[in-house]
C-alpha positions in Angstrom: 143.7 107.8 -48.7 141.8 104.5 -48.7 143.7 103.4 -51.8 147.0 104.2 -50.2 146.1 102.2 -47.1 144.9 99.3 -49.2 148.2 99.2 -51.1 150.3 99.5 -47.9 148.3 96.7 -46.3 148.8 94.5 -49.3 152.5 95.2 -49.3 152.6 94.4 -45.6 150.7 91.1 -46.1 152.9 90.1 -49.0 156.1 91.1 -47.2 157.0 93.7 -49.8 158.7 97.0 -49.5 159.0 99.8 -52.0 162.8 100.2 -51.8 164.7 97.1 -51.2 167.6 98.4 -49.1 169.2 101.5 -47.7 172.0 101.0 -50.3 169.5 101.0 -53.2 167.8 104.1 -51.6 171.1 105.9 -51.6 171.3 105.5 -55.4 168.4 108.0 -55.7 170.5 110.8 -54.2 174.0 110.2 -55.5 175.4 110.2 -59.0 177.6 107.3 -60.1 180.4 107.5 -62.6 180.8 104.4 -64.9 180.8 103.0 -68.4 178.0 102.1 -70.7 178.3 99.2 -73.1 175.8 97.5 -75.4 174.4 93.9 -75.4 172.0 94.1 -78.3 168.2 94.5 -78.6 166.5 92.7 -75.8 162.7 92.2 -75.4 162.4 89.6 -72.6 161.9 90.0 -68.9 165.6 89.7 -68.1 167.2 88.1 -65.1 164.7 90.1 -63.1 161.8 88.1 -64.7 159.8 91.4 -65.0 157.3 91.0 -67.8 156.1 93.1 -69.4 158.9 95.6 -69.2 159.3 98.5 -68.9 156.7 99.7 -66.5 153.5 101.6 -67.2 153.5 100.9 -70.9 156.4 103.3 -71.5 158.9 102.6 -74.3 162.1 103.4 -72.3 165.2 101.3 -73.0 165.9 98.3 -70.8 169.4 97.8 -69.4 171.5 95.3 -67.4 172.9 96.7 -64.1 176.4 95.9 -62.8 176.3 93.0 -60.3 177.4 95.2 -57.3 174.0 97.0 -57.4 171.9 94.3 -59.0 172.5 92.0 -56.0 171.9 94.6 -53.3 169.2 93.1 -51.1 167.8 90.4 -53.3 168.0 91.6 -56.9 167.7 95.1 -55.4 168.0 97.0 -58.7 165.3 95.1 -60.5 162.6 97.5 -61.6 164.6 100.6 -60.9 164.8 103.4 -63.4 168.1 105.2 -64.0 168.8 108.5 -65.6 172.0 108.3 -67.7 174.0 111.2 -69.0 176.8 110.7 -71.6 178.9 113.2 -73.4 180.3 110.9 -76.1 183.6 110.3 -74.4 184.9 106.8 -74.9 185.7 104.4 -77.7 183.7 102.6 -80.4 181.2 103.5 -83.0 178.1 104.2 -81.0 178.7 107.1 -78.6 176.4 107.6 -75.6 175.3 111.3 -75.7 172.6 113.3 -73.9 170.4 112.4 -70.9 167.8 109.7 -71.0 166.0 107.3 -68.7 166.3 103.5 -68.7 164.7 100.6 -66.9 166.8 97.9 -65.1 165.6 94.4 -65.9 168.8 92.4 -66.1 172.2 91.8 -64.4 175.5 92.5 -66.1 178.2 90.3 -64.4 180.8 91.5 -67.0 180.3 95.2 -66.4 183.0 97.2 -64.6 182.3 99.2 -61.4 179.1 101.3 -61.8 178.7 100.0 -65.4 175.4 99.7 -67.3 174.8 97.5 -70.4 172.3 99.0 -72.8 169.7 96.7 -74.3 170.1 97.9 -77.8 172.6 97.3 -80.7 175.7 99.5 -80.5 179.4 99.4 -80.2 182.0 100.7 -77.7 182.6 101.6 -74.1 181.4 105.1 -73.1 181.9 107.3 -70.0 178.5 108.0 -68.3 177.1 109.3 -65.1 173.9 107.9 -63.7 171.4 108.3 -60.9 168.4 106.3 -59.9 165.1 108.1 -60.5 161.4 107.2 -60.1 160.1 105.4 -63.2 157.8 107.5 -65.5 154.6 106.0 -64.3 152.5 109.2 -64.3 149.2 108.6 -62.6 148.8 104.9 -63.6 147.8 102.5 -60.8 150.0 99.8 -59.3 148.9 96.4 -60.7 149.4 92.9 -59.5 149.9 89.9 -61.9 149.3 86.4 -60.6 152.1 84.2 -62.0 151.5 80.8 -60.4 151.3 78.9 -57.1 151.9 75.5 -55.6 151.6 74.2 -52.0 154.7 76.1 -50.9 154.3 79.5 -52.5 152.3 82.0 -54.4 154.0 84.1 -57.1 152.6 87.6 -57.6 154.4 90.3 -59.7 154.0 93.9 -58.8 153.7 96.1 -61.9 153.6 99.8 -62.7 155.7 100.7 -59.6 157.8 103.8 -59.7 160.7 102.5 -57.5 162.1 99.0 -57.0 160.0 96.5 -55.1 161.6 93.9 -52.8 160.1 90.8 -51.2 
């Protein structure tokens, strides 16, 4: 109880919320139909500047989210986990099959509506469905990383969160 109050107080003081907008929140309850593509292995923090990624020391795949959702709020999809399901329908040499969870840390301005660009090597355009899900953080604690300051701002990164965090 005290820990929850302390975290809520810190979020209030820093002007943060756990889900960036009602539109992002709706992605947790509705399935989207789109295409998956590939942009190659990626190990950086992405356009979201989230480093390290993914959260909680997990080894889930990172992805770039189509601009329509990436820009909800202010980079609203940053830090969101998405469960993707593919049945191998599409074209190319690397079909997307099965169900797996990914972590959004980048923007995909070239993706089509509801598209996701997978951060691994592959080929093709594949039909998928996806839904936002809590990230697999288990019982790990939320952490805060100090990233810098000057006279006009302080930059703190929230880490190990299970849902997107907005400033």
